[in-house]
BANUFI-727358 format. One record per residue (C-alpha): residue number from 1; z, y, x. Coordinates in steps of 0.5 Angstrom, whole numbers. Layout:
<atoms>
atom i = NUM, c3 = Z, c2 = Y, c1 = X
...
</atoms>
This chain:
<atoms>
atom i = 1, c3 = 218, c2 = 159, c1 = 214
atom i = 2, c3 = 221, c2 = 152, c1 = 214
atom i = 3, c3 = 222, c2 = 149, c1 = 207
atom i = 4, c3 = 224, c2 = 142, c1 = 209
atom i = 5, c3 = 230, c2 = 145, c1 = 212
atom i = 6, c3 = 232, c2 = 149, c1 = 206
atom i = 7, c3 = 238, c2 = 147, c1 = 202
atom i = 8, c3 = 238, c2 = 145, c1 = 195
atom i = 9, c3 = 240, c2 = 151, c1 = 193
atom i = 10, c3 = 235, c2 = 155, c1 = 197
atom i = 11, c3 = 230, c2 = 150, c1 = 194
atom i = 12, c3 = 232, c2 = 151, c1 = 187
atom i = 13, c3 = 233, c2 = 159, c1 = 188
atom i = 14, c3 = 226, c2 = 159, c1 = 190
atom i = 15, c3 = 223, c2 = 155, c1 = 185
atom i = 16, c3 = 226, c2 = 160, c1 = 180
atom i = 17, c3 = 223, c2 = 166, c1 = 183
atom i = 18, c3 = 216, c2 = 162, c1 = 183
atom i = 19, c3 = 217, c2 = 161, c1 = 176
atom i = 20, c3 = 219, c2 = 168, c1 = 175
atom i = 21, c3 = 212, c2 = 170, c1 = 179
atom i = 22, c3 = 208, c2 = 165, c1 = 174
atom i = 23, c3 = 211, c2 = 168, c1 = 168
atom i = 24, c3 = 209, c2 = 175, c1 = 170
atom i = 25, c3 = 202, c2 = 173, c1 = 172
atom i = 26, c3 = 201, c2 = 169, c1 = 166
atom i = 27, c3 = 203, c2 = 176, c1 = 162
atom i = 28, c3 = 199, c2 = 180, c1 = 166
atom i = 29, c3 = 193, c2 = 176, c1 = 165
atom i = 30, c3 = 194, c2 = 175, c1 = 158
atom i = 31, c3 = 196, c2 = 182, c1 = 156
atom i = 32, c3 = 191, c2 = 185, c1 = 160
atom i = 33, c3 = 187, c2 = 188, c1 = 155
atom i = 34, c3 = 193, c2 = 192, c1 = 152
atom i = 35, c3 = 195, c2 = 194, c1 = 158
atom i = 36, c3 = 194, c2 = 201, c1 = 161
atom i = 37, c3 = 194, c2 = 202, c1 = 169
atom i = 38, c3 = 201, c2 = 204, c1 = 169
atom i = 39, c3 = 203, c2 = 197, c1 = 166
atom i = 40, c3 = 199, c2 = 193, c1 = 171
atom i = 41, c3 = 201, c2 = 197, c1 = 177
atom i = 42, c3 = 208, c2 = 196, c1 = 175
atom i = 43, c3 = 207, c2 = 188, c1 = 173
atom i = 44, c3 = 204, c2 = 188, c1 = 180
atom i = 45, c3 = 210, c2 = 191, c1 = 183
atom i = 46, c3 = 215, c2 = 186, c1 = 180
atom i = 47, c3 = 210, c2 = 180, c1 = 182
atom i = 48, c3 = 210, c2 = 182, c1 = 189
atom i = 49, c3 = 218, c2 = 183, c1 = 189
atom i = 50, c3 = 218, c2 = 176, c1 = 186
atom i = 51, c3 = 214, c2 = 173, c1 = 191
atom i = 52, c3 = 218, c2 = 176, c1 = 197
atom i = 53, c3 = 224, c2 = 173, c1 = 194
atom i = 54, c3 = 221, c2 = 166, c1 = 193
atom i = 55, c3 = 220, c2 = 166, c1 = 200
atom i = 56, c3 = 227, c2 = 168, c1 = 202
atom i = 57, c3 = 232, c2 = 165, c1 = 198
atom i = 58, c3 = 237, c2 = 165, c1 = 204
atom i = 59, c3 = 238, c2 = 172, c1 = 203
atom i = 60, c3 = 241, c2 = 172, c1 = 196
atom i = 61, c3 = 246, c2 = 166, c1 = 198
atom i = 62, c3 = 249, c2 = 170, c1 = 203
atom i = 63, c3 = 254, c2 = 175, c1 = 201
atom i = 64, c3 = 252, c2 = 183, c1 = 203
atom i = 65, c3 = 259, c2 = 184, c1 = 206
atom i = 66, c3 = 257, c2 = 178, c1 = 211
atom i = 67, c3 = 250, c2 = 181, c1 = 212
atom i = 68, c3 = 252, c2 = 188, c1 = 214
atom i = 69, c3 = 258, c2 = 185, c1 = 218
atom i = 70, c3 = 253, c2 = 181, c1 = 222
atom i = 71, c3 = 248, c2 = 187, c1 = 222
atom i = 72, c3 = 242, c2 = 182, c1 = 220
atom i = 73, c3 = 236, c2 = 184, c1 = 217
atom i = 74, c3 = 232, c2 = 181, c1 = 211
atom i = 75, c3 = 227, c2 = 176, c1 = 212
atom i = 76, c3 = 220, c2 = 179, c1 = 213
atom i = 77, c3 = 217, c2 = 176, c1 = 207
atom i = 78, c3 = 223, c2 = 180, c1 = 203
atom i = 79, c3 = 221, c2 = 186, c1 = 207
atom i = 80, c3 = 214, c2 = 186, c1 = 205
atom i = 81, c3 = 215, c2 = 184, c1 = 198
atom i = 82, c3 = 220, c2 = 190, c1 = 197
atom i = 83, c3 = 215, c2 = 195, c1 = 201
atom i = 84, c3 = 209, c2 = 192, c1 = 196
atom i = 85, c3 = 214, c2 = 194, c1 = 190
atom i = 86, c3 = 215, c2 = 201, c1 = 192
atom i = 87, c3 = 208, c2 = 202, c1 = 194
atom i = 88, c3 = 206, c2 = 200, c1 = 187
atom i = 89, c3 = 211, c2 = 203, c1 = 183
atom i = 90, c3 = 209, c2 = 210, c1 = 187
atom i = 91, c3 = 202, c2 = 209, c1 = 185
atom i = 92, c3 = 204, c2 = 208, c1 = 178
atom i = 93, c3 = 209, c2 = 214, c1 = 178
atom i = 94, c3 = 203, c2 = 218, c1 = 181
atom i = 95, c3 = 198, c2 = 215, c1 = 176
atom i = 96, c3 = 203, c2 = 217, c1 = 170
atom i = 97, c3 = 203, c2 = 224, c1 = 173
atom i = 98, c3 = 196, c2 = 225, c1 = 173
atom i = 99, c3 = 195, c2 = 222, c1 = 166
atom i = 100, c3 = 200, c2 = 227, c1 = 163
</atoms>
């Protein structure tokens, strides 16, 4: 990941996702006492998704039609973030089902 080669739009979009991840992290730390396990897992999933998006802003600036036509795969940080998102959401669902 060569941040020096990013355009201003990519840097701005990456900073936006970093701010979103920071807000989620602050909310997770400050409201931890009131949260149950499901809420913590859902916050962790959103945090991983925001961090994955922060590391690959070019994906969000390219139209999907172009990406499908070129058959380009998303970058590795975005794929890892999406996999972590689905994993934490799956854990949250299973813990909700086990708790009910």
